[in-house]
N, C-alpha and C positions, 0 to 999 in steps of 0.2 A: 450519702452515696459516695461523695468524693474520697472519704477516708477509706473506702474499700477498694479504691483503685491503686494497685501496687504496680508501679511501672518500672521496667528496667530499659533506659533509653537505648542502650547498645543492642537490644534484642527487639526494638519496636520501631514501627514506621508509620507516618502519617500518609494517608491517601486523600488528597483533595481532588475530587472528580467532577469534570464536566463544568468547571467554573469559567467557561468561555464567555466572552463579552456578550454575544447575541443570545446565548442560553440564559445567562444571568438576567438580561433585560427582559426576556419573554417570561421566564418562570417566576421572577421575583420583583419585577418592575424596578429594577436597580435598588432593591432594598439595602440602604446604607448601613443599617445596624447588623444585617446578616453578614455583609462584607467586612464590616469591622470585626465581628466575632471570629470569623474565619482567619482573617489577617493576624489577629492577636494569638491565635492558637499556632499558626505557622511560625510566628516570631518566637514564641516560647518553646516550641518543639525544637527549632534550630538551636536555641540557647542551651537546651538540655543535652544536645548532641544526638538527637534523634534523626533517623533518615526521613527526609521530606520527599514525597513523590507526588507529582501532579499528573493527572490522568486527563487526556483530552481526546476528543473525537475528531478524526481526520481521514482523508481519502486521497488516493492518487487521482489524476485526471481521468475522467469517464467512470469513476468509481468501480473498478474491476472487483473490489472486495465484496460487493453487495449482490447477493443472489436474488433472483426474482421470486424465489420461494419464501424469502423472509418478509413476512407481512410488514413489519415495522419500518425495515430499512429500504425495502423496494419502492416505498412511497417516496423516499428521499431521492432515489435515483431517477424517478420519473418527474422530479420537480426542480427545474434550474433555480427558482426562487428559494427553495429550501436549502439546496446545495450552497447558496451563497452565505448561509448562516455559519458555514464551517470554513470559509475562505477569508484570507487577509486578516484585517483588524477584528472583524466580526467573529472569526473562528479563533482568535488568539485568546490565551488565558487572561481573564480580567486583570487590568493594571493594579487593582487593590490587593490581589492575592497572587501576583505574578512570581514566577520562579526567581530565586536568588541564590548566589553562591554555588554551593554544591548540590542543590536541589536536582532531582531527576525528573525528567518528563517522559511519560510513556504515552504513545498514540495508539488508540484502539479503533476497531471498526464495528464493534457490537456494543450491547448494553454493558456487559461485564467488563471489568478492567483486566480480567485474565484471559479472555477468549482471544486467541490469535496474536497475543503480545508476549513480550519477554519479561513481563512483571515477575512471574514466579521464579524465574532464573535470577533475577536481581535480588529478590527476597531471600532465596536460598544461598546466594553468594555472600550476602550480608548476615546470614544466620538469624533472620528475623522470624519470630514466632508470634508476635502480637501486632495487630493492625488497628490503627485508629482511623476511622473513616467517615467522610461525610461527602455529600454531592447533590447534584441536580440530574435527574429527578429521583425522588425517593422510590418511586415505583420502577425505575429504570436502572441506572448505574448503582444506586445504593443496594437495592434489593438483589440484583443479580450478582454483584461483587460479593455481598455478605454471604449468600448462599454458597457460592463457590468456595470462598475462604473457609466457611464453616465446615464444609465437606472435606477440605484439605487440612483441617484440624489446627487452623490458626485460632489464637485468642483474639476476640473481637470487641471493640468498643466503638459505637456509633454515636455520633454527636448530633443529637436530634434537632437543635436550633441552628444548625448549619446545613440541614437538608431542606429541600423545598420541592413541591409538586404543584402542578396546575389544579389538580383535584384535592382539595383540602381534606375531604372525607377519606380518600385513599391514603393520603399522607398520614393522617391521624391513626387509621387502622394499622398501618404498617409499624409506625412508631410506637404505639401502645400495645399491640397484640402480636404482630408477626416477628419483628426484629428482636424483641427481648427473648425469644426462644433460642437464638443462636448467638446473641451479643449482649454486652452490658450497654444499655442505651442511657446516655448521660447528657447533660447540658455542657455548653462550652465553658461556663463558670466552673462547674464541677471538675472538668478536665484541667482548666487552668490552675485550680487549686491543687490538684494532684501533681501537675507539672512543676509548680512553684516549690513543691517539698522535694524535688529530686535535685541532688547535688549536680552542678554543671561539670562537664568533663574537664580534667586537668589540661592545662596548656590551651 
């Protein structure tokens, strides 16, 4: 599969989504192998000259971005305990995969990395046409972002072993059946092999 991945770093961007400390702890039990895989991909993507974008969930005080009509997020607005998951150190991107150098951070208020953010503007300004994405949860950020990006005609690559979900059956169904309809679904090792074959940028 890796040999089929033809990447142009100048036209590609990595999206590492919702890898915030509390979310990683809850959804993956601080799976060190998963964090190491994601960290390796970020390092190699930077070396290849690819844009690296971190997407995180965040809100203003009193969460004015959340509508009472939104079933998923209104539950968050009604729970001080859940709000604390997105504040301070708990809401920060996990140190193992934290932004470095010229990495870009996008803050979202919905499941999709596109809804209500300037992500599309950034991608357009950088003339990006290929997105390599992973995140937590598979049924949330990954699915919502992939479907939006597919409708916007981006070429998509999903890194299956850097995604996680509380429901293993839902995760498996999405990775094996749903996401392959709109994306190339590959492992971290397969992407690393493809990235290693890319010539680093001059200078």
